[in-house]
C-alpha positions as CSV (number, residue, x, y, z in Angstrom):
1,M,134.3,58.7,109.4
2,A,134.3,62.5,109.0
3,A,137.3,62.2,106.6
4,G,135.4,59.6,104.6
5,C,132.4,62.0,104.2
6,L,134.8,64.8,103.1
7,I,136.3,62.5,100.4
8,D,132.9,61.5,99.2
9,A,131.8,65.1,99.0
10,T,134.9,66.0,97.0
11,R,134.2,63.2,94.5
12,S,130.6,64.2,94.1
13,A,131.4,67.8,93.5
14,T,133.5,66.9,90.4
15,C,130.6,65.0,88.9
16,R,127.8,67.3,89.9
17,D,126.0,68.7,86.8
18,T,122.3,69.3,87.2
19,Q,121.6,70.0,83.5
20,A,123.4,66.8,82.3
21,A,121.9,64.8,85.1
22,T,118.4,66.0,84.2
23,H,119.0,65.1,80.5
24,L,120.1,61.6,81.5
25,K,117.1,61.1,83.8
26,L,114.6,62.0,81.1
27,I,116.2,59.5,78.7
28,S,116.2,56.9,81.5
29,I,112.4,57.3,82.0
30,L,111.7,56.1,78.5
31,I,114.3,53.3,78.5
32,I,113.3,51.9,81.9
33,F,109.5,52.0,81.0
34,F,110.0,50.0,77.8
35,T,112.4,47.5,79.3
36,S,110.0,47.0,82.2
37,I,107.2,46.3,79.7
38,I,109.4,43.8,77.9
39,G,110.5,42.0,81.1
40,I,107.1,41.6,82.7
41,S,105.2,40.8,79.5
42,S,107.6,38.1,78.3
43,P,106.6,35.3,80.8
44,V,102.9,36.3,80.4
45,L,103.0,36.0,76.6
46,L,105.1,32.8,76.9
47,A,102.5,31.2,79.2
48,R,99.7,32.2,76.8
49,Y,101.7,30.6,74.0
50,F,101.9,27.3,75.9
51,H,98.3,27.5,77.1
52,G,96.3,24.5,76.0
53,K,99.4,22.5,75.0
54,A,100.7,19.3,76.6
55,L,103.6,21.0,78.3
56,Y,101.7,24.0,79.6
57,D,101.8,23.0,83.3
58,K,105.4,22.1,83.3
59,A,106.4,25.2,81.3
60,T,104.7,27.6,83.7
61,L,106.2,25.8,86.7
62,I,109.7,26.2,85.2
63,I,109.0,29.9,84.5
64,K,107.8,30.4,88.0
65,C,111.0,28.8,89.4
66,F,113.1,31.1,87.3
67,A,111.0,34.0,88.7
68,A,111.5,32.7,92.3
69,G,115.3,32.9,91.8
70,V,115.0,36.4,90.4
71,I,112.8,37.6,93.4
72,L,115.1,36.0,96.0
73,S,118.3,37.5,94.4
74,T,116.5,40.9,94.2
75,S,115.8,40.9,97.9
76,L,119.2,39.5,99.2
77,V,121.7,40.9,96.6
78,H,120.1,44.2,95.6
79,V,117.5,45.6,98.0
80,L,119.0,44.6,101.4
81,P,122.6,45.7,100.7
82,D,121.4,49.0,99.3
83,A,119.3,49.5,102.4
84,Y,122.2,48.6,104.7
85,D,124.5,51.0,102.8
86,A,122.0,53.9,103.1
87,L,121.7,53.5,106.8
88,S,125.5,53.0,107.1
89,D,126.3,56.2,105.2
90,C,128.5,58.5,107.2
91,H,125.8,61.2,107.2
92,V,123.4,58.8,109.0
93,A,125.6,56.4,110.9
94,S,127.3,59.1,112.9
95,K,124.1,60.1,114.6
96,H,121.7,58.6,117.2
97,P,119.9,56.3,117.1
98,W,121.2,55.0,113.7
99,K,124.7,54.3,115.0
100,D,123.4,52.4,118.1
101,F,121.2,49.7,116.5
102,P,121.2,47.6,113.3
103,F,118.0,49.0,111.9
104,A,118.4,47.5,108.4
105,G,118.2,43.9,109.8
106,F,115.5,44.8,112.3
107,V,113.2,46.4,109.7
108,T,113.8,43.4,107.3
109,L,112.6,41.2,110.1
110,I,109.5,43.3,110.5
111,G,108.9,42.9,106.7
112,V,109.2,39.1,107.1
113,L,106.8,39.0,110.0
114,L,104.4,41.4,108.2
115,A,104.3,39.1,105.1
116,L,103.8,36.1,107.4
117,L,100.9,37.9,109.1
118,V,99.2,38.7,105.7
119,D,99.8,35.1,104.6
120,L,98.2,33.6,107.7
121,A,95.2,36.0,107.6
122,A,94.6,35.3,104.0
123,S,95.0,31.5,104.4
124,A,92.5,31.6,107.3
125,R,90.1,33.6,105.1
126,L,90.5,31.2,102.2
127,E,89.8,28.2,104.5
128,Q,86.6,29.8,105.8
129,H,85.6,30.6,102.2
130,G,86.3,27.0,101.1
131,H,84.2,25.5,103.9
132,G,81.3,28.0,103.3
133,H,81.2,27.8,99.5
134,G,81.9,24.2,98.8
135,H,79.9,24.1,95.6
136,G,82.0,26.4,93.4
137,N,83.0,25.2,90.0
138,G,86.6,26.4,90.3
139,N,86.6,28.1,86.8
140,G,86.7,31.7,88.0
141,N,87.5,34.4,85.5
142,G,91.1,33.3,84.9
143,Q,92.3,31.7,81.7
144,Y,95.0,29.4,83.1
145,T,94.8,26.0,84.8
146,V,96.5,25.8,88.3
147,V,99.8,24.0,88.1
148,G,99.7,20.5,89.5
149,I,95.9,20.1,89.7
150,Q,95.2,18.9,86.2
151,E,97.3,15.7,86.8
152,E,95.3,14.9,89.9
153,M,92.2,14.6,87.6
154,V,93.7,11.7,85.7
155,G,92.2,8.4,86.7
156,K,89.2,9.8,88.4
157,K,85.8,8.6,87.3
158,E,83.4,11.2,85.8
159,S,80.7,9.7,88.0
160,D,82.6,10.4,91.2
161,K,81.0,13.8,91.9
162,S,82.3,14.0,95.5
163,V,85.9,13.7,94.2
164,K,85.4,16.2,91.5
165,V,83.9,18.8,93.9
166,E,86.8,18.3,96.3
167,I,89.3,18.8,93.5
168,M,87.5,21.9,92.3
169,E,87.5,23.4,95.8
170,E,91.2,22.8,95.9
171,V,91.6,24.5,92.5
172,D,89.7,27.5,93.9
173,L,91.9,27.8,97.0
174,V,95.2,27.3,95.2
175,K,94.3,29.8,92.5
176,V,93.2,32.5,95.0
177,K,96.5,31.9,96.9
178,Q,98.5,32.2,93.8
179,R,96.8,35.5,93.0
180,L,97.4,36.8,96.6
181,V,101.1,35.8,96.2
182,S,101.4,37.8,93.0
183,Q,99.7,40.9,94.5
184,V,101.9,40.9,97.6
185,L,105.0,40.4,95.5
186,E,104.1,43.3,93.3
187,I,103.6,45.5,96.4
188,G,107.1,44.5,97.6
189,I,108.6,45.1,94.2
190,I,106.8,48.4,93.8
191,F,108.4,49.6,97.1
192,H,111.8,48.7,95.7
193,S,111.1,50.3,92.3
194,V,109.9,53.6,93.7
195,I,113.0,53.8,96.0
196,I,115.3,53.2,93.0
197,G,113.5,55.9,91.0
198,V,113.4,58.5,93.7
199,T,117.1,58.0,94.5
200,M,118.0,58.4,90.8
201,G,115.6,61.4,90.4
202,M,117.2,63.2,93.4
203,S,120.8,62.5,92.3
204,Q,122.6,65.3,90.5
205,N,125.7,63.1,89.9
206,K,126.1,62.4,86.2
207,C,128.9,60.0,86.8
208,T,126.6,57.8,88.9
209,I,123.5,58.1,86.7
210,R,125.1,57.4,83.3
211,P,126.1,53.7,84.0
212,L,123.0,53.3,86.2
213,V,120.6,53.7,83.2
214,T,121.9,50.7,81.4
215,A,122.2,48.6,84.6
216,L,118.6,49.5,85.6
217,A,117.3,48.6,82.2
218,F,118.5,45.0,82.6
219,H,117.5,45.1,86.3
220,Q,113.9,45.9,85.3
221,I,113.9,43.2,82.6
222,F,114.9,40.4,85.0
223,E,112.7,41.7,87.9
224,G,109.8,42.0,85.5
225,M,110.4,38.4,84.4
226,G,110.2,37.4,88.0
227,L,106.9,39.1,88.7
228,G,105.5,38.2,85.3
229,G,106.2,34.5,85.9
230,C,104.0,34.7,89.0
231,I,101.3,36.7,87.3
232,A,101.2,34.2,84.4
233,Q,100.5,31.3,86.7
234,A,97.9,33.1,88.9
235,G,95.1,33.0,86.3
236,F,94.2,36.7,86.4
237,S,91.8,38.2,83.8
238,L,93.3,40.0,80.8
239,G,92.4,43.4,82.3
240,T,94.0,42.6,85.6
241,V,97.2,41.3,84.0
242,A,97.5,44.4,81.8
243,Y,96.9,46.6,84.9
244,M,99.6,44.8,87.0
245,C,102.1,45.0,84.1
246,F,101.4,48.7,83.6
247,M,101.8,49.4,87.3
248,F,105.2,47.7,87.4
249,A,106.4,49.5,84.3
250,V,105.5,53.0,85.5
251,T,106.7,52.8,89.1
252,T,110.4,53.4,88.5
253,P,109.8,56.2,86.0
254,M,107.2,57.8,88.4
255,G,109.8,57.5,91.2
256,I,112.4,59.3,89.0
257,V,109.9,62.1,88.4
258,L,109.0,62.3,92.1
259,G,112.7,62.5,93.0
260,M,113.2,65.3,90.5
261,I,110.3,67.2,92.0
262,I,111.6,66.6,95.6
263,F,115.0,68.0,94.5
264,S,113.5,71.1,92.8
265,M,111.3,71.9,95.9
266,T,113.7,71.1,98.7
267,G,117.2,71.0,97.2
268,Y,117.7,67.5,98.8
269,D,119.8,65.2,96.7
270,D,120.4,61.5,97.2
271,S,123.1,62.1,99.9
272,N,120.7,64.0,102.2
273,P,120.4,62.2,105.6
274,N,116.6,62.2,105.6
275,A,116.5,60.7,102.1
276,L,119.0,58.1,103.1
277,I,117.0,57.1,106.2
278,M,113.8,56.8,104.2
279,E,115.6,54.8,101.5
280,G,117.1,52.4,104.1
281,L,113.9,51.8,106.0
282,L,111.6,51.3,103.0
283,G,114.3,49.1,101.3
284,S,114.7,46.9,104.4
285,L,110.9,46.5,104.7
286,S,110.7,45.6,101.0
287,S,113.5,43.1,101.4
288,G,111.8,41.3,104.2
289,I,108.6,41.0,102.2
290,L,110.4,39.6,99.2
291,V,112.6,37.2,101.2
292,Y,109.5,35.7,102.8
293,M,107.5,35.5,99.5
294,G,110.5,34.1,97.6
295,L,111.4,31.3,100.1
296,V,107.9,30.4,101.5
297,D,105.3,31.1,98.9
298,L,107.4,30.4,95.8
299,I,110.3,28.0,96.4
300,A,109.0,26.0,99.3
301,A,105.4,25.8,97.9
302,D,106.6,24.4,94.5
303,F,109.5,22.2,95.6
304,F,107.9,20.6,98.6
305,H,104.1,20.9,98.2
306,N,103.5,20.7,94.4
307,K,102.4,17.2,93.3
308,L,103.4,18.0,89.7
309,M,107.0,18.5,90.8
310,S,107.2,15.0,92.4
311,S,105.5,13.3,89.4
312,A,108.5,13.7,87.1
313,P,112.2,13.6,88.4
314,W,113.4,15.5,85.4
315,L,111.0,18.4,86.2
316,K,112.5,18.9,89.7
317,K,116.0,19.1,88.2
318,A,114.9,21.5,85.4
319,S,113.1,23.6,88.0
320,Y,116.1,23.8,90.2
321,I,118.3,24.8,87.3
322,A,115.8,27.5,86.4
323,L,115.9,28.7,90.0
324,A,119.7,28.8,89.9
325,L,119.7,30.6,86.6
326,G,117.2,33.2,87.8
327,S,119.3,33.8,91.0
328,T,122.5,34.0,89.0
329,S,121.2,36.4,86.3
330,M,119.9,38.9,88.8
331,S,123.0,38.6,91.1
332,I,125.4,39.4,88.2
333,L,123.6,42.7,87.7
334,A,124.7,43.7,91.2
335,L,128.1,44.5,89.6
336,W,126.5,47.5,88.0
337,A,123.2,48.3,89.9
């Protein structure tokens, strides 16, 4: 293991160029910001284009399934392996307690349980709210109809007020749940984006940064599409959508700037043991959150509990294909980033 560390140090020394690395990082801040904007705004604009049209519900559901595939691939193919690699680095794994216990998997488990706890607490709160405020009209401030609810209105008599009230209560609960899912997803993705940015900002290895800029640009496009697909369906107001899109777009560039500041103040680069430990722990936690949200709140919720999905056999097939395409697209990027 010591020999491996020595070889890695020799390779890094040949590519270490602080001035060239700084120039590449400044360029990457602009590129990543604009590609993030493109990625996250595309599904939002697409949903607005279909809004009010006959295929709106089906189109947003397919977009969301593509997004679910991207989120799941992000957690399992990108975030978790990177966290494992950070905690398995020879500078970390040779010391106690990191060599004695699989911390990457354990912290991922904590992330899953934490996401479940938030989900349970929010669901209990929503149920209490639904019982206590049974006369809401379900319109809210959002501009989108909740997927799967509109079809349930077909065939109901206008005079049947009790049925309408029940459906509107369900609209309220589903819409609030979708907003919660989008917000928790953004938190998990922001963790991941900041980690990526800080790692790049601390690195002085121009050989690593140069190909990483292009790879991260595509990475942010697909990850943004994943989050944007969930935001588009959640029915947020225009201001909230703009705020969430902006926050996603600036987190990685802010992480790069933060990493550059950390290096200038401490001299720590991305191979420093403390930096690797922090990267590994936060990445594992983020991975656990994203795995839970992708499997439970996105995939299982749509494929098993969405009445719209079961209403048309072709839609389930198209949604599965979208899920597979999202997973595949994001997984392929693991070749470069």
